[in-house]
ROBATI-358273 format. One record per residue (C-alpha): chain; residue number from 0; x, z, y; residue in one letter. Coordinates in steps of 0.05 Angstrom, whole numbers, plus 5000, padded with zeros to 4 digits. Example, Ala and Ser with C-alpha at 12.3 -4.5 7.8 and 13.67 -1.06 7.14 Angstrom:
# ROBATI-358273
<node ch="A" i="0" X="5246" Z="5156" Y="4910" aa="A"/>
<node ch="A" i="1" X="5273" Z="5143" Y="4979" aa="S"/>
This chain:
# ROBATI-358273
<node ch="A" i="0" X="9285" Z="9270" Y="6661" aa="M"/>
<node ch="A" i="1" X="9220" Z="9283" Y="6616" aa="P"/>
<node ch="A" i="2" X="9215" Z="9236" Y="6556" aa="E"/>
<node ch="A" i="3" X="9162" Z="9182" Y="6565" aa="P"/>
<node ch="A" i="4" X="9087" Z="9202" Y="6528" aa="L"/>
<node ch="A" i="5" X="9078" Z="9134" Y="6506" aa="V"/>
<node ch="A" i="6" X="9127" Z="9069" Y="6508" aa="T"/>
<node ch="A" i="7" X="9106" Z="9003" Y="6497" aa="Y"/>
<node ch="A" i="8" X="9163" Z="8964" Y="6446" aa="D"/>
<node ch="A" i="9" X="9143" Z="8896" Y="6452" aa="E"/>
<node ch="A" i="10" X="9155" Z="8852" Y="6512" aa="P"/>
<node ch="A" i="11" X="9100" Z="8858" Y="6570" aa="L"/>
<node ch="A" i="12" X="9084" Z="8787" Y="6601" aa="E"/>
<node ch="A" i="13" X="9057" Z="8775" Y="6668" aa="S"/>
<node ch="A" i="14" X="8988" Z="8750" Y="6681" aa="G"/>
<node ch="A" i="15" X="8937" Z="8744" Y="6738" aa="T"/>
<node ch="A" i="16" X="8867" Z="8772" Y="6727" aa="F"/>
<node ch="A" i="17" X="8813" Z="8718" Y="6740" aa="R"/>
<node ch="A" i="18" X="8749" Z="8743" Y="6713" aa="E"/>
<node ch="A" i="19" X="8719" Z="8783" Y="6665" aa="R"/>
<node ch="A" i="20" X="8679" Z="8751" Y="6607" aa="R"/>
<node ch="A" i="21" X="8645" Z="8814" Y="6575" aa="N"/>
<node ch="A" i="22" X="8652" Z="8878" Y="6569" aa="R"/>
<node ch="A" i="23" X="8709" Z="8871" Y="6520" aa="F"/>
<node ch="A" i="24" X="8742" Z="8808" Y="6544" aa="S"/>
<node ch="A" i="25" X="8772" Z="8781" Y="6608" aa="L"/>
<node ch="A" i="26" X="8808" Z="8718" Y="6629" aa="A"/>
<node ch="A" i="27" X="8876" Z="8719" Y="6654" aa="A"/>
<node ch="A" i="28" X="8924" Z="8665" Y="6679" aa="S"/>
<node ch="A" i="29" X="8988" Z="8661" Y="6646" aa="V"/>
<node ch="A" i="30" X="9033" Z="8609" Y="6661" aa="D"/>
<node ch="A" i="31" X="8983" Z="8568" Y="6703" aa="G"/>
<node ch="A" i="32" X="8942" Z="8564" Y="6647" aa="E"/>
<node ch="A" i="33" X="8872" Z="8613" Y="6634" aa="N"/>
<node ch="A" i="34" X="8885" Z="8656" Y="6569" aa="R"/>
<node ch="A" i="35" X="8828" Z="8703" Y="6533" aa="P"/>
<node ch="A" i="36" X="8853" Z="8772" Y="6534" aa="V"/>
<node ch="A" i="37" X="8819" Z="8840" Y="6497" aa="Y"/>
<node ch="A" i="38" X="8809" Z="8890" Y="6541" aa="L"/>
<node ch="A" i="39" X="8797" Z="8955" Y="6508" aa="R"/>
<node ch="A" i="40" X="8761" Z="8985" Y="6555" aa="N"/>
<node ch="A" i="41" X="8679" Z="8990" Y="6561" aa="S"/>
<node ch="A" i="42" X="8683" Z="9021" Y="6633" aa="G"/>
<node ch="A" i="43" X="8662" Z="8982" Y="6697" aa="G"/>
<node ch="A" i="44" X="8724" Z="8978" Y="6726" aa="L"/>
<node ch="A" i="45" X="8696" Z="8944" Y="6787" aa="E"/>
<node ch="A" i="46" X="8743" Z="8974" Y="6838" aa="T"/>
<node ch="A" i="47" X="8797" Z="8957" Y="6786" aa="V"/>
<node ch="A" i="48" X="8789" Z="8883" Y="6764" aa="L"/>
<node ch="A" i="49" X="8792" Z="8841" Y="6819" aa="R"/>
<node ch="A" i="50" X="8810" Z="8765" Y="6817" aa="P"/>
<node ch="A" i="51" X="8884" Z="8752" Y="6839" aa="G"/>
<node ch="A" i="52" X="8910" Z="8816" Y="6816" aa="R"/>
<node ch="A" i="53" X="8977" Z="8818" Y="6780" aa="E"/>
<node ch="A" i="54" X="8967" Z="8840" Y="6702" aa="M"/>
<node ch="A" i="55" X="9011" Z="8861" Y="6647" aa="L"/>
<node ch="A" i="56" X="8996" Z="8834" Y="6579" aa="L"/>
<node ch="A" i="57" X="9021" Z="8841" Y="6514" aa="R"/>
<node ch="A" i="58" X="9016" Z="8780" Y="6468" aa="R"/>
<node ch="A" i="59" X="8981" Z="8784" Y="6399" aa="V"/>
<node ch="A" i="60" X="8995" Z="8737" Y="6348" aa="D"/>
<node ch="A" i="61" X="8937" Z="8742" Y="6301" aa="D"/>
<node ch="A" i="62" X="8896" Z="8675" Y="6277" aa="A"/>
<node ch="A" i="63" X="8834" Z="8724" Y="6260" aa="D"/>
<node ch="A" i="64" X="8830" Z="8739" Y="6339" aa="R"/>
<node ch="A" i="65" X="8794" Z="8699" Y="6393" aa="K"/>
<node ch="A" i="66" X="8841" Z="8726" Y="6444" aa="T"/>
<node ch="A" i="67" X="8914" Z="8715" Y="6447" aa="D"/>
<node ch="A" i="68" X="8935" Z="8787" Y="6492" aa="F"/>
<node ch="A" i="69" X="8919" Z="8849" Y="6500" aa="D"/>
<node ch="A" i="70" X="8906" Z="8879" Y="6573" aa="A"/>
<node ch="A" i="71" X="8959" Z="8932" Y="6582" aa="I"/>
<node ch="A" i="72" X="8953" Z="8945" Y="6661" aa="A"/>
<node ch="A" i="73" X="8930" Z="8917" Y="6731" aa="V"/>
<node ch="A" i="74" X="8968" Z="8927" Y="6797" aa="D"/>
<node ch="A" i="75" X="8917" Z="8957" Y="6847" aa="V"/>
<node ch="A" i="76" X="8949" Z="8956" Y="6914" aa="D"/>
<node ch="A" i="77" X="9022" Z="8972" Y="6884" aa="G"/>
<node ch="A" i="78" X="8999" Z="9025" Y="6831" aa="T"/>
<node ch="A" i="79" X="8996" Z="9005" Y="6762" aa="W"/>
<node ch="A" i="80" X="8935" Z="9024" Y="6732" aa="V"/>
<node ch="A" i="81" X="8931" Z="9027" Y="6655" aa="T"/>
<node ch="A" i="82" X="8872" Z="8998" Y="6623" aa="L"/>
<node ch="A" i="83" X="8866" Z="9014" Y="6551" aa="D"/>
<node ch="A" i="84" X="8814" Z="9070" Y="6547" aa="S"/>
<node ch="A" i="85" X="8847" Z="9098" Y="6474" aa="T"/>
<node ch="A" i="86" X="8915" Z="9111" Y="6511" aa="L"/>
<node ch="A" i="87" X="8887" Z="9176" Y="6539" aa="P"/>
<node ch="A" i="88" X="8886" Z="9209" Y="6465" aa="N"/>
<node ch="A" i="89" X="8961" Z="9194" Y="6451" aa="A"/>
<node ch="A" i="90" X="8978" Z="9214" Y="6527" aa="V"/>
<node ch="A" i="91" X="8941" Z="9278" Y="6509" aa="F"/>
<node ch="A" i="92" X="8966" Z="9290" Y="6438" aa="E"/>
<node ch="A" i="93" X="9042" Z="9274" Y="6465" aa="A"/>
<node ch="A" i="94" X="9032" Z="9326" Y="6524" aa="C"/>
<node ch="A" i="95" X="9010" Z="9383" Y="6476" aa="V"/>
<node ch="A" i="96" X="9064" Z="9370" Y="6425" aa="A"/>
<node ch="A" i="97" X="9116" Z="9363" Y="6483" aa="G"/>
<node ch="A" i="98" X="9096" Z="9429" Y="6511" aa="G"/>
<node ch="A" i="99" X="9083" Z="9389" Y="6577" aa="R"/>
<node ch="A" i="100" X="9011" Z="9418" Y="6594" aa="L"/>
<node ch="A" i="101" X="9020" Z="9498" Y="6608" aa="P"/>
<node ch="A" i="102" X="8945" Z="9507" Y="6598" aa="Q"/>
<node ch="A" i="103" X="8960" Z="9485" Y="6523" aa="F"/>
<node ch="A" i="104" X="9022" Z="9526" Y="6511" aa="D"/>
<node ch="A" i="105" X="9020" Z="9552" Y="6439" aa="G"/>
<node ch="A" i="106" X="8971" Z="9500" Y="6418" aa="Y"/>
<node ch="A" i="107" X="8972" Z="9456" Y="6356" aa="D"/>
<node ch="A" i="108" X="8939" Z="9390" Y="6341" aa="V"/>
<node ch="A" i="109" X="8905" Z="9406" Y="6271" aa="V"/>
<node ch="A" i="110" X="8869" Z="9333" Y="6274" aa="R"/>
<node ch="A" i="111" X="8841" Z="9287" Y="6314" aa="A"/>
<node ch="A" i="112" X="8763" Z="9265" Y="6310" aa="E"/>
<node ch="A" i="113" X="8739" Z="9331" Y="6278" aa="P"/>
<node ch="A" i="114" X="8663" Z="9339" Y="6260" aa="A"/>
<node ch="A" i="115" X="8622" Z="9373" Y="6313" aa="L"/>
<node ch="A" i="116" X="8574" Z="9429" Y="6281" aa="P"/>
<node ch="A" i="117" X="8513" Z="9391" Y="6309" aa="D"/>
<node ch="A" i="118" X="8535" Z="9317" Y="6288" aa="A"/>
<node ch="A" i="119" X="8585" Z="9271" Y="6330" aa="G"/>
<node ch="A" i="120" X="8658" Z="9280" Y="6334" aa="R"/>
<node ch="A" i="121" X="8701" Z="9306" Y="6384" aa="S"/>
<node ch="A" i="122" X="8772" Z="9276" Y="6401" aa="D"/>
<node ch="A" i="123" X="8820" Z="9337" Y="6383" aa="F"/>
<node ch="A" i="124" X="8814" Z="9403" Y="6339" aa="L"/>
<node ch="A" i="125" X="8874" Z="9447" Y="6361" aa="L"/>
<node ch="A" i="126" X="8905" Z="9512" Y="6334" aa="D"/>
<node ch="A" i="127" X="8904" Z="9556" Y="6391" aa="G"/>
<node ch="A" i="128" X="8924" Z="9636" Y="6405" aa="P"/>
<node ch="A" i="129" X="8856" Z="9654" Y="6395" aa="D"/>
<node ch="A" i="130" X="8841" Z="9606" Y="6332" aa="G"/>
<node ch="A" i="131" X="8797" Z="9536" Y="6339" aa="D"/>
<node ch="A" i="132" X="8795" Z="9497" Y="6402" aa="A"/>
<node ch="A" i="133" X="8758" Z="9432" Y="6408" aa="Y"/>
<node ch="A" i="134" X="8779" Z="9380" Y="6460" aa="V"/>
<node ch="A" i="135" X="8745" Z="9324" Y="6493" aa="E"/>
<node ch="A" i="136" X="8789" Z="9274" Y="6524" aa="V"/>
<node ch="A" i="137" X="8761" Z="9228" Y="6578" aa="K"/>
<node ch="A" i="138" X="8790" Z="9164" Y="6600" aa="S"/>
<node ch="A" i="139" X="8786" Z="9149" Y="6677" aa="N"/>
<node ch="A" i="140" X="8818" Z="9089" Y="6719" aa="T"/>
<node ch="A" i="141" X="8776" Z="9098" Y="6782" aa="Y"/>
<node ch="A" i="142" X="8806" Z="9130" Y="6852" aa="V"/>
<node ch="A" i="143" X="8787" Z="9112" Y="6919" aa="V"/>
<node ch="A" i="144" X="8821" Z="9149" Y="6976" aa="D"/>
<node ch="A" i="145" X="8853" Z="9208" Y="6934" aa="G"/>
<node ch="A" i="146" X="8794" Z="9224" Y="6893" aa="V"/>
<node ch="A" i="147" X="8784" Z="9205" Y="6824" aa="S"/>
<node ch="A" i="148" X="8713" Z="9200" Y="6792" aa="K"/>
<node ch="A" i="149" X="8686" Z="9196" Y="6727" aa="F"/>
<node ch="A" i="150" X="8644" Z="9165" Y="6697" aa="P"/>
<node ch="A" i="151" X="8645" Z="9092" Y="6729" aa="D"/>
<node ch="A" i="152" X="8587" Z="9068" Y="6696" aa="R"/>
<node ch="A" i="153" X="8528" Z="9120" Y="6660" aa="P"/>
<node ch="A" i="154" X="8559" Z="9144" Y="6599" aa="T"/>
<node ch="A" i="155" X="8503" Z="9169" Y="6544" aa="E"/>
<node ch="A" i="156" X="8563" Z="9187" Y="6496" aa="R"/>
<node ch="A" i="157" X="8593" Z="9231" Y="6547" aa="G"/>
<node ch="A" i="158" X="8528" Z="9267" Y="6560" aa="R"/>
<node ch="A" i="159" X="8527" Z="9278" Y="6486" aa="R"/>
<node ch="A" i="160" X="8593" Z="9306" Y="6479" aa="H"/>
<node ch="A" i="161" X="8582" Z="9351" Y="6533" aa="L"/>
<node ch="A" i="162" X="8520" Z="9375" Y="6505" aa="R"/>
<node ch="A" i="163" X="8556" Z="9390" Y="6439" aa="S"/>
<node ch="A" i="164" X="8614" Z="9429" Y="6476" aa="L"/>
<node ch="A" i="165" X="8567" Z="9471" Y="6521" aa="T"/>
<node ch="A" i="166" X="8532" Z="9495" Y="6454" aa="D"/>
<node ch="A" i="167" X="8594" Z="9512" Y="6421" aa="L"/>
<node ch="A" i="168" X="8616" Z="9554" Y="6478" aa="A"/>
<node ch="A" i="169" X="8562" Z="9592" Y="6484" aa="R"/>
<node ch="A" i="170" X="8571" Z="9608" Y="6416" aa="D"/>
<node ch="A" i="171" X="8639" Z="9634" Y="6437" aa="V"/>
<node ch="A" i="172" X="8682" Z="9573" Y="6404" aa="T"/>
<node ch="A" i="173" X="8739" Z="9554" Y="6449" aa="E"/>
<node ch="A" i="174" X="8726" Z="9483" Y="6482" aa="C"/>
<node ch="A" i="175" X="8758" Z="9436" Y="6535" aa="H"/>
<node ch="A" i="176" X="8747" Z="9370" Y="6572" aa="V"/>
<node ch="A" i="177" X="8813" Z="9337" Y="6590" aa="V"/>
<node ch="A" i="178" X="8803" Z="9280" Y="6639" aa="F"/>
<node ch="A" i="179" X="8862" Z="9233" Y="6642" aa="V"/>
<node ch="A" i="180" X="8872" Z="9191" Y="6704" aa="I"/>
<node ch="A" i="181" X="8911" Z="9132" Y="6685" aa="Q"/>
<node ch="A" i="182" X="8947" Z="9121" Y="6746" aa="R"/>
<node ch="A" i="183" X="8985" Z="9170" Y="6795" aa="P"/>
<node ch="A" i="184" X="8950" Z="9165" Y="6865" aa="D"/>
<node ch="A" i="185" X="8893" Z="9217" Y="6852" aa="A"/>
<node ch="A" i="186" X="8898" Z="9288" Y="6889" aa="D"/>
<node ch="A" i="187" X="8828" Z="9310" Y="6853" aa="R"/>
<node ch="A" i="188" X="8771" Z="9294" Y="6812" aa="L"/>
<node ch="A" i="189" X="8698" Z="9294" Y="6822" aa="H"/>
<node ch="A" i="190" X="8642" Z="9279" Y="6773" aa="P"/>
<node ch="A" i="191" X="8616" Z="9212" Y="6795" aa="F"/>
<node ch="A" i="192" X="8546" Z="9242" Y="6807" aa="R"/>
<node ch="A" i="193" X="8521" Z="9172" Y="6844" aa="E"/>
<node ch="A" i="194" X="8530" Z="9136" Y="6777" aa="V"/>
<node ch="A" i="195" X="8508" Z="9187" Y="6728" aa="D"/>
<node ch="A" i="196" X="8480" Z="9250" Y="6759" aa="P"/>
<node ch="A" i="197" X="8462" Z="9275" Y="6689" aa="E"/>
<node ch="A" i="198" X="8527" Z="9278" Y="6675" aa="F"/>
<node ch="A" i="199" X="8549" Z="9314" Y="6736" aa="A"/>
<node ch="A" i="200" X="8501" Z="9369" Y="6721" aa="D"/>
<node ch="A" i="201" X="8518" Z="9369" Y="6652" aa="L"/>
<node ch="A" i="202" X="8593" Z="9379" Y="6670" aa="L"/>
<node ch="A" i="203" X="8577" Z="9439" Y="6713" aa="G"/>
<node ch="A" i="204" X="8530" Z="9477" Y="6663" aa="T"/>
<node ch="A" i="205" X="8588" Z="9466" Y="6612" aa="A"/>
<node ch="A" i="206" X="8639" Z="9496" Y="6649" aa="A"/>
<node ch="A" i="207" X="8586" Z="9552" Y="6674" aa="E"/>
<node ch="A" i="208" X="8578" Z="9559" Y="6594" aa="A"/>
<node ch="A" i="209" X="8656" Z="9572" Y="6585" aa="G"/>
<node ch="A" i="210" X="8679" Z="9498" Y="6568" aa="V"/>
<node ch="A" i="211" X="8744" Z="9492" Y="6604" aa="E"/>
<node ch="A" i="212" X="8749" Z="9434" Y="6647" aa="V"/>
<node ch="A" i="213" X="8822" Z="9400" Y="6673" aa="G"/>
<node ch="A" i="214" X="8848" Z="9336" Y="6691" aa="A"/>
<node ch="A" i="215" X="8921" Z="9299" Y="6688" aa="V"/>
<node ch="A" i="216" X="8942" Z="9239" Y="6718" aa="S"/>
<node ch="A" i="217" X="8998" Z="9190" Y="6688" aa="T"/>
<node ch="A" i="218" X="9044" Z="9140" Y="6718" aa="R"/>
<node ch="A" i="219" X="9058" Z="9072" Y="6685" aa="F"/>
<node ch="A" i="220" X="9129" Z="9054" Y="6701" aa="D"/>
<node ch="A" i="221" X="9130" Z="8992" Y="6650" aa="P"/>
<node ch="A" i="222" X="9144" Z="8994" Y="6593" aa="P"/>
<node ch="A" i="223" X="9137" Z="9074" Y="6593" aa="A"/>
<node ch="A" i="224" X="9077" Z="9117" Y="6606" aa="V"/>
<node ch="A" i="225" X="9092" Z="9186" Y="6633" aa="N"/>
<node ch="A" i="226" X="9057" Z="9247" Y="6663" aa="L"/>
<node ch="A" i="227" X="9049" Z="9250" Y="6731" aa="H"/>
<node ch="A" i="228" X="9010" Z="9310" Y="6746" aa="D"/>
<node ch="A" i="229" X="8987" Z="9360" Y="6697" aa="P"/>
<node ch="A" i="230" X="8941" Z="9396" Y="6738" aa="D"/>
<node ch="A" i="231" X="8897" Z="9353" Y="6782" aa="V"/>
<node ch="A" i="232" X="8847" Z="9399" Y="6809" aa="P"/>
<node ch="A" i="233" X="8769" Z="9380" Y="6786" aa="V"/>
<node ch="A" i="234" X="8717" Z="9396" Y="6838" aa="E"/>
<node ch="A" i="235" X="8641" Z="9406" Y="6821" aa="F"/>
<node ch="A" i="236" X="8600" Z="9369" Y="6870" aa="V"/>
């Protein structure tokens, strides 16, 4: 059996989601008491975070923090959905290092957060068979009826990244966008045109310019995050 991509070494505690207090915090019931929880995800998450759903939390003992736990995952109709939007970067890096993605065979990670020529940063710079390759990794938790969609709220940052990668691709620099779906129940991915039509248009333009657009899905078997599907089809609609 393949090695997990990421494993949580600390014990995870069970809680029940109560409410989202703001973009980065929520309340969960733990042992019958409402506790503040840090949510490392600025997405909308409306279809994911619903009162009464079971959560897995990581306790953090830090006197300087206002929250007692980190939100790790939520049970959506029997499927664990991981919530940390930084997790996909670790997933992608582990996949490349372990040769888990055929489309990145022969590639090595040079560094994280490389500067882009026109300002801003991408997620990774790879050394590939043809030289430098820039990669932007997108965290995604939205799935309805097998269709994953991104973004679940308008994203100016995402649009800016697409414009930068499109310009690079037109200058014959290899570029990739990789959507990491943080759950296993997606059989395809669409841009979420109803939420951010400009992002949807820019994604299609990027692909036409030569940016490689792909998606993978993960499966959370607590405490391990595993690769589920290394090549989820992306449909431009």
